VOBA-1610 file (N, C-alpha, C; in pm, whole numbers, padded with zeros to 5 digits, always signed):
BEGIN
Met+00085-00120+00000Met+00000+00000+00000Met+00088+00124+00000Ala+00061+00216-00090Ala+00143+00337-00100Ala+00095+00444-00003Gly+00188+00526+00042Gly+00153+00634+00133Gly+00220+00762+00091His+00178+00872+00150His+00239+01001+00120His+00379+01010+00178Ser+00454+01106+00132Ser+00588+01130+00184Ser+00579+01176+00329Lys+00651+01108+00419Lys+00640+01147+00560Lys+00774+01146+00632Trp+00883+01109+00566Trp+01011+01098+00633Trp+01055+01230+00694Ala+01045+01338+00615Ala+01085+01470+00665Ala+01001+01511+00785Asn+00872+01477+00780Asn+00784+01513+00891Asn+00820+01436+01018Ile+00854+01308+01003Ile+00895+01226+01118Ile+01025+01280+01177Gln+01121+01314+01091Gln+01248+01367+01139Gln+01228+01500+01211His+01136+01580+01160His+01103+01708+01222His+01049+01685+01363Arg+00958+01588+01375Arg+00899+01557+01505Arg+01005+01504+01602Lys+01091+01418+01552Lys+01197+01362+01637Lys+01289+01471+01689Gly+01324+01566+01599Gly+01412+01674+01638Gly+01352+01761+01747Arg+01223+01788+01735Arg+01156+01870+01836Arg+01145+01795+01968Gln+01126+01664+01963Gln+01121+01584+02085Gln+01257+01586+02155Asp+01365+01576+02076Asp+01499+01579+02134Asp+01525+01711+02205Glu+01475+01821+02147Glu+01493+01953+02208Glu+01425+01961+02344Lys+01319+01884+02360Lys+01239+01892+02483Lys+01267+01775+02576Arg+01384+01712+02561Arg+01412+01589+02634Arg+01407+01608+02786Gly+01455+01724+02835Gly+01453+01748+02979Gly+01312+01745+03034Ala+01222+01813+02967Ala+01082+01815+03011Ala+01020+01677+02998Ala+01073+01596+02905Ala+01017+01463+02883Ala+01036+01373+03004Phe+01140+01396+03084Phe+01164+01314+03202Phe+01043+01311+03295Ser+00991+01429+03328Ser+00880+01435+03423Ser+00755+01373+03363Lys+00736+01388+03231Lys+00617+01333+03167Lys+00623+01181+03160Val+00738+01129+03123Val+00748+00983+03113Val+00747+00919+03251Ala+00796+00991+03352Ala+00790+00940+03489Ala+00644+00924+03532Lys+00560+01021+03496Lys+00417+01011+03525Lys+00358+00887+03459Glu+00392+00867+03331Glu+00339+00753+03256Glu+00383+00621+03320Ile+00509+00614+03362Ile+00559+00493+03428Ile+00480+00466+03557Thr+00460+00571+03636Thr+00387+00556+03763Thr+00245+00507+03740Val+00174+00567+03644Val+00037+00525+03616Val+00033+00383+03561Ala+00127+00349+03472Ala+00131+00215+03416Ala+00156+00110+03524Ala+00249+00140+03616Ala+00280+00048+03725Ala+00160+00033+03819Lys+00091+00143+03844Lys-00026+00139+03932Lys-00137+00053+03871Met-00154+00062+03738Met-00264-00009+03672Met-00233-00156+03648Gly-00106-00187+03614Gly-00075-00323+03572Gly+00037-00391+03648Gly+00088-00328+03755Gly+00195-00391+03831Gly+00332-00342+03787Gly+00432-00369+03871Gly+00565-00313+03849Gly+00660-00397+03768Asp+00614-00511+03714Asp+00701-00597+03632Asp+00672-00571+03485Ala+00768-00509+03417Ala+00747-00473+03276Ala+00726-00595+03186Ala+00777-00711+03228Ala+00762-00832+03147Ala+00615-00874+03137Phe+00536-00834+03236Phe+00395-00872+03237Phe+00302-00751+03226Asn+00358-00636+03194Asn+00281-00512+03186Asn+00325-00437+03060Pro+00257-00460+02946Pro+00299-00399+02820Pro+00305-00246+02825Arg+00209-00185+02894Arg+00209-00038+02901Arg+00332+00011+02976Leu+00369-00060+03083Leu+00488-00021+03159Leu+00614-00040+03075Arg+00620-00148+02999Arg+00738-00170+02916Arg+00753-00061+02811Leu+00641-00019+02753Leu+00645+00091+02656Leu+00699+00218+02721Ala+00649+00248+02841Ala+00691+00369+02911Ala+00838+00364+02949Val+00883+00247+02994Val+01024+00232+03031Val+01113+00245+02907Asp+01070+00188+02795Asp+01146+00202+02671Asp+01157+00348+02629Lys+01048+00422+02646Lys+01048+00565+02613Lys+01145+00640+02705Ala+01146+00602+02833Ala+01236+00665+02929Ala+01382+00638+02893Lys+01412+00515+02855Lys+01549+00480+02818Lys+01592+00553+02692Ala+01498+00568+02597Ala+01530+00640+02472Ala+01563+00785+02501Ala+01505+00840+02609Ala+01532+00978+02648Ala+01651+00989+02744Asn+01720+00875+02764Asn+01837+00869+02855Asn+01801+00904+02999Met+01683+00864+03040Met+01640+00887+03178Met+01717+00793+03271Pro+01776+00844+03380Pro+01854+00760+03471Pro+01772+00644+03528Lys+01838+00531+03548Lys+01769+00411+03596Lys+01704+00432+03732Asp+01769+00509+03820Asp+01710+00528+03953Asp+01579+00606+03946Lys+01569+00698+03850Lys+01444+00773+03832Lys+01334+00681+03779Ile+01371+00591+03689Ile+01275+00494+03637Ile+01225+00405+03751Asp+01318+00353+03830Asp+01282+00265+03942Asp+01193+00337+04043Asn+01225+00462+04073Asn+01144+00538+04169Asn+01003+00561+04117Ala+00991+00588+03987Ala+00859+00609+03928Ala+00776+00481+03936Ile+00840+00367+03915Ile+00768+00239+03928Ile+00724+00218+04072Lys+00812+00247+04167Lys+00779+00227+04308Lys+00665+00318+04354Lys+00658+00437+04296Lys+00545+00526+04329Lys+00414+00466+04279Gly+00420+00400+04164Gly+00300+00337+04110Gly+00256+00215+04189Thr+00353+00139+04239Thr+00320+00017+04314Thr+00296+00044+04462Gly+00318+00169+04504Gly+00292+00206+04642Gly+00411+00191+04735Glu+00527+00151+04681Glu+00647+00137+04764Glu+00703+00274+04806Leu+00676+00375+04723Leu+00710+00513+04757Leu+00583+00597+04746Glu+00578+00705+04825Glu+00461+00793+04819Glu+00459+00868+04687Gly+00344+00875+04625Gly+00333+00944+04496Gly+00201+01016+04482Val+00184+01083+04368Val+00062+01158+04339Val-00036+01068+04264Asp-00164+01086+04290Asp-00266+01007+04222Asp-00311+01083+04096Tyr-00272+01031+03979Tyr-00302+01099+03853Tyr-00428+01043+03788Val-00501+01131+03718Val-00619+01093+03641Val-00588+01114+03493Glu-00633+01020+03409Glu-00614+01032+03264Glu-00733+01106+03202Ile-00704+01207+03121Ile-00809+01283+03052Ile-00764+01308+02908Arg-00861+01307+02816Arg-00832+01342+02677Arg-00919+01460+02635Tyr-00855+01559+02570Tyr-00927+01673+02515Tyr-00912+01671+02363Glu-01013+01723+02295Glu-01014+01723+02148Glu-01043+01864+02096Gly-00994+01888+01976Gly-01021+02019+01917Gly-00967+02030+01776Tyr-00962+02155+01728Tyr-00921+02183+01590Tyr-00809+02286+01591Gly-00717+02269+01497Gly-00609+02364+01481Gly-00624+02444+01354Ile-00512+02492+01303Ile-00512+02573+01181Ile-00559+02488+01063Gly-00642+02548+00978Gly-00692+02476+00861Gly-00786+02363+00895Gly-00839+02362+01017Gly-00931+02257+01057Gly-00864+02126+01093Ala-00731+02127+01107Ala-00660+02004+01142Ala-00708+01952+01277Ala-00728+01823+01286Ala-00778+01762+01409Ala-00664+01748+01511Ile-00697+01768+01639Ile-00598+01757+01746Ile-00660+01680+01863Met-00583+01586+01918Met-00621+01520+02043Met-00508+01539+02144Val-00544+01566+02269Val-00447+01596+02373Val-00469+01501+02490Asp-00373+01415+02517Asp-00381+01322+02630Asp-00307+01379+02750Cys-00374+01377+02864Cys-00319+01439+02986Cys-00319+01341+03103Leu-00225+01361+03193Leu-00225+01297+03325Leu-00219+01411+03426Thr-00318+01417+03514Thr-00326+01534+03603Thr-00375+01496+03742Asp-00340+01579+03838Asp-00396+01568+03973Asp-00493+01682+04000Asn-00522+01761+03895Asn-00613+01875+03909Asn-00679+01902+03774Lys-00797+01843+03751Lys-00864+01854+03622Lys-00904+01998+03588Thr-00941+02075+03690Thr-00982+02214+03667Thr-00867+02295+03608Arg-00748+02278+03666Arg-00629+02347+03615Arg-00598+02304+03473Thr-00602+02174+03449Thr-00561+02120+03320Thr-00651+02168+03207Val-00783+02159+03226Val-00874+02200+03119Val-00860+02349+03089Ala-00835+02430+03192Ala-00817+02574+03170Ala-00692+02601+03089Glu-00582+02530+03120Glu-00456+02551+03048Glu-00467+02503+02903Val-00532+02390+02882Val-00546+02337+02745Val-00635+02430+02662Arg-00745+02475+02720Arg-00835+02566+02647Arg-00764+02697+02613His-00686+02749+02707His-00613+02874+02683His-00514+02858+02568Ala-00443+02742+02564Ala-00345+02719+02456Ala-00415+02715+02321Phe-00528+02645+02314Phe-00604+02641+02188Phe-00645+02783+02145Thr-00705+02856+02237Thr-00759+02987+02203Thr-00649+03087+02165Lys-00541+03087+02241Lys-00434+03185+02218Lys-00366+03165+02082His-00362+03041+02034His-00285+03012+01913His-00373+02975+01793Gly-00497+03024+01794Gly-00580+03012+01674Gly-00653+02881+01659Gly-00656+02800+01765Gly-00729+02675+01760Gly-00865+02687+01825Asn-00932+02575+01835Asn-01066+02574+01893Asn-01086+02442+01966Met-01099+02446+02098Met-01122+02325+02176Met-01266+02280+02157Gly-01282+02152+02124Gly-01415+02099+02095Gly-01469+02010+02206Thr-01577+01939+02173Thr-01641+01850+02269Thr-01583+01709+02257Asp-01609+01626+02357Asp-01562+01488+02354Asp-01615+01418+02229Gly-01525+01353+02156Gly-01564+01277+02038Gly-01569+01355+01909Cys-01538+01486+01915Cys-01553+01568+01794Cys-01451+01531+01685Val-01334+01481+01724Val-01235+01442+01623Val-01182+01300+01643Ala-01219+01234+01753Ala-01162+01103+01784Ala-01184+01003+01671Phe-01296+01013+01602Phe-01327+00920+01493Phe-01230+00932+01376Gln-01153+01040+01373Gln-01056+01060+01264Gln-00921+00994+01292Phe-00908+00929+01408Phe-00781+00868+01446Phe-00799+00719+01471Lys-00691+00645+01449Lys-00689+00501+01475Lys-00584+00473+01582His-00622+00403+01689His-00528+00363+01793His-00447+00245+01742Cys-00316+00263+01730Cys-00233+00158+01670Cys-00087+00175+01709Gly-00009+00073+01680Gly+00135+00082+01691Gly+00192+00125+01557Gln+00300+00203+01561Gln+00357+00259+01438Gln+00509+00250+01445Leu+00568+00190+01344Leu+00714+00180+01332Leu+00754+00237+01196Ile+00847+00333+01197Ile+00891+00397+01073Ile+01036+00357+01044Phe+01059+00307+00923Phe+01192+00263+00882Phe+01247+00355+00773Ala+01376+00379+00778Ala+01441+00478+00693Ala+01436+00439+00545Pro+01438+00542+00457Pro+01451+00514+00314Pro+01573+00425+00289Gly+01558+00332+00197Gly+01668+00240+00168Gly+01650+00104+00233Thr+01554+00092+00326Thr+01524-00037+00389Thr+01468-00132+00283Asp+01508-00258+00290Asp+01462-00359+00195Asp+01313-00384+00217Glu+01231-00330+00127Glu+01086-00334+00147Glu+01031-00477+00147Asp+01077-00558+00054Asp+01024-00694+00044Asp+01057-00776+00168Arg+01181-00767+00214Arg+01220-00843+00333Arg+01146-00793+00456Leu+01134-00660+00467Leu+01063-00603+00581Leu+00917-00644+00580Met+00856-00642+00463Met+00715-00678+00453Met+00694-00824+00495Asp+00781-00911+00447Asp+00769-01053+00484Asp+00783-01071+00635Ala+00883-01004+00693Ala+00909-01017+00836Ala+00794-00957+00917Ala+00741-00844+00870Ala+00633-00777+00943Ala+00506-00861+00941Ile+00472-00916+00825Ile+00352-00999+00815Ile+00366-01123+00903Glu+00484-01185+00899Glu+00508-01303+00982Glu+00498-01269+01131Ala+00537-01147+01166Ala+00535-01105+01307Ala+00395-01066+01354Gly+00300-01052+01260Gly+00163-01019+01298Gly+00124-00875+01278Ala+00200-00799+01196Ala+00165-00659+01168Ala+00035-00651+01089Glu-00036-00539+01105Glu-00162-00519+01032Glu-00140-00468+00891Asp-00038-00384+00872Asp-00019-00322+00741Asp+00126-00277+00726Val+00172-00270+00602Val+00303-00216+00568Val+00281-00114+00458Ile+00323+00011+00482Ile+00294+00121+00390Ile+00424+00183+00341Ala+00447+00178+00211Ala+00564+00239+00150Ala+00530+00383+00111Ser+00609+00478+00159Ser+00585+00619+00128Ser+00661+00661+00004Asp+00619+00774-00052Asp+00680+00824-00175Asp+00828+00853-00158Asp+00870+00888-00035Asp+01009+00925-00013Asp+01099+00804+00019Gly+01043+00684+00014Gly+01123+00564+00038Gly+01116+00510+00179Ser+01062+00588+00273Ser+01046+00536+00409Ser+00932+00434+00410Ile+00933+00347+00511Ile+00833+00241+00520Ile+00772+00242+00659Glu+00641+00237+00664Glu+00568+00238+00791Glu+00505+00101+00815Val+00528+00047+00933Val+00464-00078+00974Val+00361-00044+01081Val+00237-00087+01058Val+00127-00058+01150Val+00087-00187+01221Thr+00067-00178+01352Thr+00029-00295+01432Thr-00093-00263+01518Ala-00155-00366+01569Ala-00254-00346+01676Ala-00177-00297+01798Pro-00238-00213+01883Pro-00166-00160+01999Pro-00104-00270+02086Ala-00178-00377+02109Ala-00130-00484+02197Ala-00016-00565+02133Asp-00003-00557+02000Asp+00100-00635+01929Asp+00227-00556+01904Tyr+00228-00427+01941Tyr+00340-00340+01905Tyr+00475-00395+01951Met+00487-00428+02078Met+00616-00471+02131Met+00660-00604+02068Ala+00565-00695+02047Ala+00599-00825+01988Ala+00649-00808+01844Val+00581-00722+01768Val+00623-00697+01629Val+00758-00626+01627Lys+00775-00526+01713Lys+00903-00453+01721Lys+01017-00550+01752Asp+00996-00638+01852Asp+01100-00735+01890Asp+01132-00830+01776Ala+01027-00877+01708Ala+01046-00971+01597Ala+01122-00907+01482Leu+01091-00782+01451Leu+01161-00713+01342Leu+01307-00684+01379Glu+01330-00651+01506Glu+01469-00630+01550Glu+01547-00760+01541Ala+01483-00871+01576Ala+01549-01002+01567Ala+01580-01038+01421Ala+01498-00984+01329Ala+01520-01009+01185Ala+01619-00909+01125Gly+01672-00818+01208Gly+01773-00724+01161Gly+01722-00587+01121Phe+01596-00555+01156Phe+01539-00426+01120Phe+01525-00338+01244Ser+01581-00218+01239Ser+01573-00125+01351Ser+01496-00001+01308Ala+01383+00024+01372Ala+01300+00138+01336Ala+01365+00268+01380Glu+01354+00371+01297Glu+01403+00504+01332Glu+01309+00573+01430Phe+01184+00533+01427Phe+01082+00596+01510Phe+00974+00494+01538Gly+00929+00483+01662Gly+00825+00388+01695Gly+00746+00430+01816Gln+00617+00401+01815Gln+00531+00438+01927Gln+00394+00371+01912Val+00323+00362+02023Val+00180+00334+02018Val+00112+00471+02018Thr+00031+00495+01919Thr-00015+00631+01894Thr-00160+00635+01849Met-00210+00755+01829Met-00338+00777+01762Met-00302+00830+01623Lys-00317+00747+01524Lys-00274+00780+01387Lys-00391+00840+01309Ala-00367+00958+01253Ala-00472+01025+01175Ala-00505+00945+01050Glu-00634+00921+01027Glu-00677+00846+00908Glu-00662+00931+00782Asn-00681+01062+00796Asn-00664+01155+00684Asn-00580+01273+00731Glu-00477+01306+00655Glu-00384+01411+00696Glu-00421+01546+00635Thr-00386+01653+00708Thr-00407+01790+00661Thr-00270+01852+00638Glu-00233+01875+00513Glu-00101+01930+00482Glu-00103+02081+00497Leu-00005+02132+00573Leu+00005+02276+00598Leu+00144+02325+00558Ala+00151+02444+00503Ala+00280+02503+00463Ala+00279+02652+00495Gly+00399+02711+00489Gly+00411+02855+00507Gly+00362+02903+00642Asp+00286+03013+00642Asp+00238+03074+00766Asp+00145+02982+00843Asp+00062+02907+00772Asp-00029+02813+00839Asp+00050+02706+00914Ala+00156+02658+00852Ala+00239+02557+00916Ala+00305+02613+01042Ala+00354+02735+01034Ala+00420+02799+01148Ala+00321+02820+01263Arg+00201+02864+01229Arg+00098+02886+01332Arg+00058+02755+01397Met+00045+02650+01316Met+00008+02520+01371Met+00117+02467+01464Gln+00243+02487+01424Gln+00353+02439+01509Gln+00353+02511+01643Lys+00322+02640+01644Lys+00315+02715+01769Lys+00204+02661+01859Leu+00092+02625+01800Leu-00018+02568+01877Leu+00022+02433+01936Leu+00081+02347+01854Leu+00124+02215+01903Leu+00229+02229+02012Asp+00325+02322+01991Asp+00429+02345+02093Asp+00368+02393+02224Ala+00270+02483+02215Ala+00206+02536+02335Ala+00136+02425+02413Leu+00070+02336+02342Leu+00002+02224+02409Leu+00104+02127+02470Glu+00208+02093+02393Glu+00307+01997+02440Glu+00387+02049+02559Ser+00396+02182+02572Ser+00476+02240+02680Ser+00403+02238+02815Leu+00275+02211+02814Leu+00198+02209+02939Leu+00240+02088+03023Asp+00258+02110+03152Asp+00307+02004+03240Asp+00216+01882+03244Asp+00086+01905+03234Asp-00010+01794+03245Asp-00031+01718+03115Val+00022+01770+03006Val+00002+01707+02875Val+00109+01600+02851Gln+00063+01479+02819Gln+00154+01369+02790Gln+00182+01355+02641Glu+00075+01357+02561Glu+00090+01338+02417Glu-00007+01430+02343Val+00038+01479+02227Val-00048+01557+02139Val-00048+01488+02004Tyr-00167+01453+01956Tyr-00182+01388+01824Tyr-00253+01485+01731Ser-00209+01487+01605Ser-00269+01580+01511Ser-00271+01521+01371Ser-00370+01564+01295Ser-00377+01522+01155Ser-00290+01612+01066Ala-00228+01715+01126Ala-00148+01810+01047Ala-00016+01748+01002Val+00020+01771+00878Val+00152+01739+00826Val+00220+01871+00795Ile+00327+01901+00869Ile+00392+02031+00857Ile+00520+02019+00776
//
């Protein structure tokens, strides 16, 4: 299945994530704590925790901080009780946006998210207003030059849902959320290392933005991502 060019967009996103790595520590620590609280402190038997720990390691988070976050979730250390909330809305050009939060104060969080939308030209909507435009899935992106036929065979054998070749030569492997780690491990065992991977909300239809619209949209996304209570921001925008 052919897809649009997305390699530059993925690299752009990775670069911006790297710039924010310090702030990522506190956010991934929250995710680890919540995952451990919900499914236990053993990553081998808790897929959500393993995902969070992998994200922490990718951000070079110290092991003691990872361990402490797990202990807060399991009750071995005192921690904050976080609630998961999702907000939805629209950005520049009508691009769909979903914002996942972990918070100990819902009143504060909704006010901050609404302010970010309003200040930067977006519009916060009601529950479900854009969720139907996204698919919950695992996503692995492989660099241009990857052997498509071999990757496709390995991905299908590993249980992937789809393999999408983009115009720029990059290849996307899509999995069910629960199969993400198993497919990732199987592909690594077959010699394939993804440049980018996550369990995400993938936009079914993308909104391409350029010039001033792209700059405005990036400011809105940055404003949302910079909020302490925001864990992930998903958007249909391609900048």
